N, C-alpha and C positions, 0 to 999 in steps of 0.2 A: 294175245301173244301166240307165236307159232313155235312148234317144236320141229326141228329139221333133222332128218334121218339120212345119213350119208353111207351108202354101201361101198365097201372097200375091198379090193382084191389083195391077195398076198404078194409081197415084193421081197426078194432076197437081197441082203446086203452082204458084200463079200469082205469088207474090211473087218479084220479080226476084232479090233477094239469096239467097233460099232455092233458087231455080232454079240459080244459079251454084254454090252449095255442094253441092247434090244432084248436079249433073253431075260436080263434082270428086270427090265420094265414090264415085260409080259407076265412074269411069273410071281413077282413079289410085291409090287408097289400098290398100296391102297389108293382109291380115287379121291376120297374126301379129306385126306390129311396132307399137310405140307411134307415134301420129301426132299432131302438133300443127299446126293451120292458123292462120297469122297474116295480118293486114293488113300488107303489106310497107312501107307508108308510116308507119303509126303504131306498128307492132310490138305491136298489141293482139291478143289471142287470140280467134279466131272459133269454134274447135271443137277438141275432143280426142276420139279414138276410145275405145271401151271398154277396150282394152289399156292406153292411157295413163292412163285413170281408175284402173285397178288399180295401176299403177306409182306414181302420185302421191298417190292417196287422195282426189282431188277428183272431183266430178261435172263434166261438161262445162259445165253451166249455171252452176256456181259461178265458173268462170274466164272466161266470156264477157265480152268488153270490157275485161278487165284487161290491164295491160302485161306483156309477156313477161319483162321483167327481174325481176318479182316471183317467178319460179321459178328465178332464176339467182344464183349467188354472185359471178360476175365478168361482169356485163352489159357493162361498157365494152369489155372485150376482145372479146367476141363481136360487138358492133356494129362494132368496128374490122375484124373479119374480113369482115363483110358489105360494108363500104366498100371494102376492098382487092380482094376477089374480084369485086365487081360482080354484074351479072345476065346477063352474056352467055353463060356456060356453063349447061347444063341441070342439072347435078348436082355438088355439092361434098361431099367427104368430110371430116368432122372427127372426131377420136377423143378419148376420155377427157376428157369434160366432167363437170360436176356439175349436177343439178337438185335443188331443195329441195322435199321432199314437204310435204303438209299437216301432218304431224307434226313438221316442221322437221328431218328427217333428210336428210343429203346422199346422193344416189343417183348412183353412178358410171355413166356411159353412154358409148356410141358413138353418133354420129348423123351423118346426111347431110341436106342441105337443098337445095331447088330452088324456083325461081320458076315458077309455072304460070298460064297464062291460063284464065279461066272460059269460059263460052259466048261465042259471037260478040258482041262489043260489051261483054262483062262485064269485071270488074276482075281484076287479078292477085292471086294468092294466094302466100304464102310457106309451103312445106310442110317440116316436120321429120319425119324417120323415125328413131325412137328404138330403141336396143337397150340393155337393162339389163345393165350390166357389173359389178354389185356383187359377185358371187361371185368373178369374176376379180380384181377390185380387192382383195378380202379375202385372196385367195391371195398377191397381190403384197405386201400388208402383212405377211403371215405370213413370207414369204421375207425381206423386208428386216429385220423385227424379229429373226428368228433370226440372221441374219448380224451385225447390229449388236450383239445381245446377246453373241454369241461374241467379238466384238472387245472389248466392254466387260469381259468376264470375263478376257480375256488381259491387259488393262491393269491390272486389279485384282490378278491373280495375280502380275504382274511386280512390283508395288509390295510385295506380300507377300514374294516371293522375295528382293528387295533388302533385306528386313528393316527396312523403314521404320517409323516410329512409328505408334501406333494412330491418332493424329490424321491423319497423312498417308494412311494406308490408308483410313480412313473418308472423307476428303475425295476420294480417287481413286474410291472406290466410288460416291459420290453424283454426282460429275461424269460418270463413265463411263456409269452407268445413265441419267442424265438425257439425255445425248446419244444413247444407243442408241435410244431410242423417242420422243425429243422430249417427254418428260413435262413438264408445266407446273412441277412441283416435286418434287424428291427431297431428303429430309432424313434425317439419321441421328443417333443418340445412343449414347453408351456411358458406363458408370459408372466414373468415376475412383475414387470411394469412395461410401459410402452416401448422402452428402449433396452430392456434387460430380459434375456431369455435364458431358460435352463434346458440343457440337453442331456439325454440319456441314450446309451447305445448298448446293443447286445448283438454279437455276430459269431458265426462259426469261426473256428480257429483258422487263420490265414485266408479267410474268404475275401477280405478287402484290404488286407495288409494294414498299414498304419495310416488310414485315410480319415480317421475321425476328425482330426483337426482341419483337414481340407474341407470336409463336409460342413463343419461349423462355419468356417470362414466363407465358403461359397454362399451359404444361406444368409449370413449377416450382410454380405455385400450385394447379393442378387436375389432377394426374397421372391420377387415376382417371376423369376426364371426357374423356380423349383415347383415340382408337381404338388408338394404338400401345401403350397400357398393357395391352391384351389379350395381346400377345406378350411384353411385358417382365415381367409379373407371374407368368406361369405357364410353366415350362420345357416343358410338353407342348403349348402352343399355338405351333407353329412359324410359322403364317401366319394372317392375318386380312384378308379381302377385304370391302370395304363400299362403299356408295353412299349419299350423303345423300338420294337419292330413295326409298330403301327402308328406311333405318335412321334413326330419329328420336331415338336415344339420346344423340347428341353434338351437339345443336343449337348450343350455345355454341362448340364447336370449329369447326363449319362456318362460323359467322358470323365467327370469327377469321380463317379462311382466305379465304373468298370470298363473303361477304354473300348467301348464299341461292341462288347459281347451282348448276348441275349439277356434281357432283363424284364421280368414281370413284377408289378408292384401294386399295392393297395394302400391308400391313405384314408384314415377315418378320424373324425372330429372327436375331441374331448370337449363336450359342451353341455350346457344346461340352461333352460329357459331363454333360448336365443342368444346366449352369451357364449362365445368360443374362448375356452381357456387354453387350448393347445391341440395337438394332433399326434397321431402315431402312424408310422409308415412301415409296412412289412415288404421286404424285397427278396426275390428269388432270382438266381441266375439261370433258371430254366423254367418252363411252363409249370404252373401249379394249379390244381383243380380247386375251385372254390364254389360252393353251392349257395342257393338263396338263403338256406337256414344259417350257413356260416356268416353270410353278410349281415343278416338280421341280428345274429349273436354279437358280432363285432360292433355293430351300430349301437346295440343296447349296452354293451360294455363301455363304449365311449360316453353314453349318457350317464352310466353309473359313476364313471370316473369324474365326469363333469359335475355331477351332483355332489360327489365327495369334495371336490375343490370348492364348489359353491358353499358347502356346509362349513368348510374350514374358514371361509371368509365371513360366514354369517353364523356365529356361535349359537344363536337362538334356534337354528334349524338342525343342529347336529343330531338330536335325538331322532328326528324324522329320517335323516339321512341313514343313520345306522340301522334303523328298522327296515328300510327299503333295500339294504344291501346285505342282508343275512345270507349265509351259505346256502340254506335250503329255501330259496326265494322263488319269486315269480318266474325267473328265467328258466329254471329246470322244469317247472310245471308246464311251460308253454312249448317246450321242445317236443316235437312229434315222434319221440323215440322212448320206449319204456326204459326207465333208469331205476335201479335199486341200489341202496347202500346197506352193507352188512357190517355188523360189529365184529370184534375179534373172534367170536364163536359162531360166525356165519348166520347170526339171527338178523332178520330184517329190521333196520331202524330208520329207513327212509324209503319212500316210493313216490315217484311223481304221478301226475294225473294220467299220463299215457299208460303207465304200468297198471294203474287201477282199472282203466278202460279195457286194456288188452287181456289182462289176467282175470278180470271179473271179481276181484277182491278189493274192498276198500283198504286204505292204509291202516285203519284201526284194526281190521281183521288180520292183515299181514304182519303187523307189528309184533315182534318177538316170536314170529314163526320162523322155522328154518327154511332157507331159500330152496333147498331141494324138494321140499313138500309142495311149495307153491308152483315150482317149475316142472314137477313130475320127474325128478332125477333121483338116482341112488344116493346113499350116504357117502359113498366114495367120491361122488361128484364134488362135495365140499372140500375134501382134501386136495383134489385137483386144482380148485380155485385158489387155495392158500399158497401154492408154490411160487407163482410168478404171474406176470401179465400173460393172458392166454386169449386166443381166438379159436372158437370151436363151434361146429354145427351141432345143434341139439334138436330133439323133438320135444316141444313144450306141451305138457298135458296135465290137467288137473280136473277135478270133478265139476268145474263150472264152465270151462271153456273147451271148444273143440281143439283137437291136436293140430299143431302147425309147426312147420320147419322154421328154425330161427338161427341166425348167426349171433353167438354170444361172445362179447368181448369183456373180459374181466381184468382188473388191475388193483393192486394193493393201494390203500389210502395210507400215506405216510405223513406223520406229523412234522412240525417244524424242526424237531430235534432228531429226526430219523426213526422214530418209534412207529411200529405197526399199529394202525388204528382200526383197520377193517378192510373191506373189499367193495369196490364199485363195479356194478354190472350194467352193461348197455346191451339192449336186445334189439336185433333187426329181423323183422319178418321177411323170410326169403321163400315163402310158399310159392308165390307166382314164378319166381326165378327157377325153382326146382321143377315146377310143372312144365315150364318152357323147355328146360334142359331135357326132360324125359320125352316131350313131344318131338324135339329136334333129333334126339338119339334114335327114337323109333322110326322117324321118317328117313334118317340116313341109312339105317339098317335095311329098310325096305328098298330104298333106291339102290343101295349097293348090291343087294341080291338080284334086282332086276337087271342092272347094267352089267354085272359080272357075266351074265349069260349071253350078252349081245356082242356082236362084232360090228357095231355101228358107232358113229359119232353123233352125239345129241347136243343141240344148241338151242337155247331159248332166246327168241328175239321179240321186239315189239313190232308194231304195224309198219314201221319204216325200215325194218331190217337191222336195227341197232341191237347189238348183243346185250342180253340181260344176264345170262348165265351159260356156262359151258360144263357139261357133265360127260367128258370123254372117257372111254375105256382106253387106257394108255397104249394098248397094243394097236389101236387104230392109227395107222401110220401117217395119214395125211395131217393129223393134228400135231404131229411132231415137227412138221415143216412150216406150219402156219403160226403166226402170232395172234391168237384170238383173245382180245381183251374186252372188258366191260365197256359199253357205250360206243364200241367201234362197229362200223358197218361190216356185216358178215362176209359178203361176197366181194370184198375189196380187192382180192387177188385175181379176179376174173376180168376180162375186157369189159369196158363200160357198158356196151350194148347188151352183153349177156347178163351182167349184174343188174341193170335196170329192168330187164325182163323178169328176173327172179323177184325183184322188189314188187313188181306189179302183181305177180302170182301171189305173194304174201298178202297183199291188200285184198285181192279177189277171194282168196281162201277164207280170210276173216269175215268178209261181207256175206259170203254164201254159207260159211261154216261147213265147207266140204273139203275133203282131202284132195290135194293137187299133187301131181308128179312132174318131174322135169329131169333133164340130164345135162352134164357138162363134162368137158375133158380138161385135163391138167397134166403138165409134165412133172413127173417125179423121178428123180435120179436118171434124167435123160430118157425116160420112158413115157410115152403118151398113155395116160390112164383115164378110163371113163368112170364116172360116178353117177349114180341115180340119187335123186333128192325127193323126199316125201315131205310135203308141207301139211302139217297136222294142226288145225285150228284148236286153240285151247281157251277156255274161259277161266277167269281168275277164280 
C-alpha cells in the first residue's frame, strides 16, 4: 500500500462564517473522533468531519442546515440535558446515546459536548465529540441475552419438572422466551391430533394488536404458506431462520403479522426421536443478533420439550424424562461460559464445568465457599451483587489462576412466589478485548502526535489507487473540498490522463520499493494551486 503526502499552501477565506468555522476546525477538532458542529441557538448542523461522515453514512453537505434532532431518537431528553447543564462549564461528558444513520440504523455512541467561541467577535459553536460504541453495545446485548435465556430455560425446565400439562409447558415457554429477549411475538403450537392444534402466544403490549385470532385462522387455512410449517412438516428441519426482507415466499403470512414492515424470525422444532410434536416461533420487528450458541441452546430446548411431551404420552419413560431435564443439567455444563449460582448468603451452591476449568477449582472445592474469595474480590462485592441485576468489569484473581479481565453479569434468582433464592453469575473473559483496546489507544495517541505536527494530507491506498484510509489534519484545506471515501479512487478529481499517470507511479513505487514524487495543479476558490505528491511504499 502507498502513503501519499500532499503539500498545501495557505489560502485565505474572506467570508466571515467560513472564517469562524475554519478557525474552529484548525484549533479544536481531534482527528480520530467523530465531530458534529451545531448552531447553539437553533440546534442546526453546520459541519461534520470525515470520521462522522463514515459513522452516519451522510456527507457533511447533506446535513448542513438540518436540525440536530433528525439524527436522534430521543431529542427532547438531550435538549433537556443542555438546559440543565447550561454553558458555564467548558466540557460535559454524556455516555451511551443513540444516533440514527442514513440507513436508519441506531448507532450506540459515547459523546461529550462543549460550547466554543469562534474568532473575536464571532458566534458560538456547539461541538460534539463522538465515539462509536456499537461493538461494546453488541457485547452487552449478548451478555444480557445469554443471562436472560438461561433464566427462561430454568423457568421452562421447572414447569417440565413439575409435570405440568403440555398447554402449560408451551405457555411457559412462550412467555419466558418473549421476556428473555423482548421479542415482539413468540407463539407456539402442538398437535393434539391430526386435525386438532393447540396454540399459545406471548407478545409485547400493542406489538401486533389483536391479531392472535387472525394468525390462528391463517395457519389452519394455509399451513403450507407459513414459515413454521418448514419445521413442522420435516423431522430433519430442526430450525428455520428467515427475514421478510430476504425471503419473499410467505408474503401473505407477513401481511397477516405486520403489514409489510421489517421482520426477523426463527422457528424451532419441539421433537423427540424423529417425531415432531409442535414448534415455537420467535419474531422481532427489527434485526436481532443470534449466535451459534443461542441456536444450539434453542435446538436443545426444543428437544427437551419434545422429550417432555413424549414422556407424557409414554408413562413408563417419565422417570427418565425428569432426570434429563433437571435444572442443573447437561445444558449448563456444555455452555462455554463460566456460570455460578449462589445461595441467599452468597455461598456457591452450583458451578458448571466451564467455571471449574477457568477458575481452577472443582465444584466440590467451591461448594459453600464465598464467591468473592474464588473471584478475588472484596467483601463489599457481595453486597453489590445482592442489590439488583448488574453488569460490571472485574479483575478475576485467585491463588490458582492467572489474573484476567472479565465482564461479570449477575442477577437475583427469584422463586415461583417472588421470594429471593440466590444470585446467578455469568462470567465473560474480555482479556483479549482489553488488550486490543489498549493497543488501539496507544496507536491512536502516537498517530495523533505525529499528524498534529504536520501540515500535510495523508492517504493510504492499495496498488490500484483505491482509498483504504484517510488521516487528514483538518487544517489541510484541500481535504475540505474533496469527498474522500473508502474504496474510492484517490485521484478521481484530476483529468483522466493525469490520474492514470499517478496510478502508474503507485504501481512502480510498490514494485521498486522506492519513494516517487510528482506534482499536479487544482483550482481552489478560483485560484490555481500547485501540489506536490510523495508516493511512499509501505509493507503490511
